[in-house]
Each structure stands twice: as C-alpha cells, then as structure tokens.
N, C-alpha and C positions, 0 to 999 in steps of 0.2 A: 089481280095478284099483287099482294103487298109486299113493299120492301122490308128485309130483314132489319132488325135493330142494329145499330151501331155499337160496337164492343165498348166497355167502360174504360178500358186501358187506353191512353192516348196514342201509344205506339201502335197498338192493334187497330185503333181507329183509323189512323194514318194509313196504314198498309191496307186497309179495307177500302178506303176512298181512292188511293192511289195504287191499286193493284196492278201488277204487270208492268213491264218496262214502257210500254206505249203510253202509260198515263202520265208518267213524269215528263216524257219527251213532249207530249201535247202541251202541257203546261209550260215547258221550257219555251216552246215556240210562241205561244200565248203572252209570255211575259214580254216580248217585242212589241205587243199592240195587238188589235183585232185582226183576225185572218177570216178568209172565206175558206169553205170546206176543201176546195181544190188546192188552195195555197197551202193548207195544212198536209195533204196527201202528198204535196210536191216535195214538202220539207221533211217528210218523214217516209224515205224510200222503204217499201217493203210492208207497210201497214195496208192491212185491207179495208175497204170502204165500210164493211161490216163492223170491224173493231174500232175504228174512228167514230163512226155514228154511235156506237155503243157507249164508248167512253164519254163522249161529248154530251149524250143524254143523261149518263149517270151524274156527270159534274153539274150539268143543269138542273138536276132533281136536288142535289145537295148544296146549291148556291155557290159554287165554285166558278161558274161559266154562265154568261148571259147569251142568248141566241136572239138576234135582232134580224128581222125581215124588213127589208125595204120595198115599198110599193113601186117597183121599176118594172120596166120590160126590157130584158128578162129579169126575173125578180132576183135580188141580191141578198144573201144572208151572210151575216158576219158573227163570229163567236169572239168573245171577249172576257177576259177574267173580271169577276166582280172583286170588290175590296178584300173579301174573304180569300179568293183565289190569289189576289196580289200579295197576300200575306205570305205564299208559298216561296216567293223570291228568296228571302233570307235562308229558308231551310234547302233549297236547292243550291244557293250559292255555298252554304256550309257543307252540303255533301260533295259538291264539287271540288271544294278546297281539300277536304279530307281525302278523297279520292285521288287526287293528284299527289298527296304526300305518300302514297302507298307504292313501295318500290317495284318496279316491273322486274319479274325475275329473268325475263328474256335479255334484258339490257344487262343486268348484273353477270349473266353467264358469258356475255361476250367480251366483258372488260377484262 
C-alpha cells in the first residue's frame, strides 16, 4: 500500500502531517527529549496504544521522529525528534502563544 502524496499547499501539508490533536501533543512531549513508548502513553492520558503507534510510525515515515532500539534485555526503544521534527518547536510555541491570547468566554462572563 503506497502512502498518498502530500498536498502542495504548506498549510494543508502541515495539517496532513500533524493530523488530529494527538499528533501535536506527541511532538510537544518529544520536544523535551527522547521518550519510551510507555513514557509517552503516561504523558498523554487517554491516548490509545494503537493511536500512539500509528502516529509514531507516520512521523517516522516522514522523517519527523527516529526510533532507536537498544540491544538490551529487556529491549529498550526510544523515540526522538529529528532536526526536521525539532523545527516544530517554534511552530508549537507560536500556536501556544496565540491560543493564550484568546479570551476565555467563561471567565469574561464571571467578571
């Protein structure tokens, strides 16, 4: 099965690569450094193992994440952002800054 081509539009491409809320939250966690699968699951309450595995594999295919397996007993696997993935730091910080500037309607109603 071949992967569909990425859209030509940069915004559409971004949304395709980081589809759904879990994708950006996984990247957010990996911005703190390499994580094991179980560490990511614990940091993201509510994510299913299937969803986490699917997103990590997609990121790996597109060069956003690396998967390193260590020859230990028991085996240890870590996921880390590539330089391409690290480039999302500024994007996510800008998104967070923008979102914190949006007024909370619940707070305004209480004032």
